[in-house]
Phi, psi and omega in degrees: 000315178296323180294323179296321179296316179297318181294320179293325177291324180288338180266012179296132181288139177287149180291150180294151178294153179293159180294159183301321181296328179286325176297320181291326182286332184257019178296138182277129179270117183290340181278352180241173181254018181213167180254129182210172180266011180279160181287150180298331182275003183293320182290327177295319177297318178296319179295317180295323178295321177296319177296319177297322178295320178294320178295322178294321178294319179296320178294319179295320178295321178294320178295318178298319179296317179294325180293317178296320179296322179294318177296319178296322177294322177295320179294316178298319177301314181292322178294319181289323176295322177294318178297318179297317179295314179297318180293325178294317179294323178296319176299316180297322181292315181293317182292337179278353182274074176228072184258008178084163180057228185281348178268045177242117186295336181290347177281348186243119181296332178296319180286326175296320177296321178295320178297314180296316180295324178293322178296315179299315180296321180294313182295313181298311183296320178295318180296317181291323178294317178296320178298314179296322179293318178295321179296319180294321179294320178295318178294322178294322179294317178295325178292323179289331183280306183259354180080002177233134180269142176286167184279352177100199182289151180278185182295326179296316176298320178293325178294318177296318178298317181296313181290320181295317179298318180295316183295313182292322179296321179294317180298316181293320178296319181295316182292319179293321180291326178290327182277347183291312184300315182293328177292320178295322176295321179295317181290339174289337179262318184208145176238116182214193181296323181297308182293324177297318179297320180291322177297316179296320179295318180294320178298316178296326176297319177294322179295317177296323176299316181297321179295316179292325178295317177294323176296322178295322177297314180295321177297323177295317177297319179293323178295317176297319179294319179294323177292323179291327181289339180283342183254000000 
């Protein structure tokens, strides 16, 4: 009886194999840790789309950085052009004060210092403005040719701009501050063309100083950003 049971158990028919579509749906994907009916290339497509998204974000960030750098360069160009114009008018006003006797600017070292500082500020600001304008034109030409804009001046050029703006602004501020007290004493006694011209020249010197100081601040921020981008 027991032998018959064993024999009957050994003769049990095996279940039929699953249909082909079910085998294909339950194929184990070696690249994943689970069994599913998705195609093996689905995860690769998702990974490639994530890489494309990251690349697009990096490109957008780079474009935004170049746009901010371009706007900063435009602001610095306008500030230096303003400083050059103000310093030029100040030079013209001081140099025109040659009315003889005590109304001669050459008799006062403060006014000679103001004239020299205004000349330095005018030459420096005009040279820097022309240099920035030429650089922007070259970058625009290179962008039109190859479709890619260069990164602009390097850290060395930004360091020169930062140091030069600070030095010239300090010289102009010192000269204008030195010429202010003697001008106020003169105007307390008499108000004429000489004192009016000197007040205007000193005021323009302070305006040029403010423009160069703002330019130095922007150059400092750009220098820090360029240094941070290298690391």
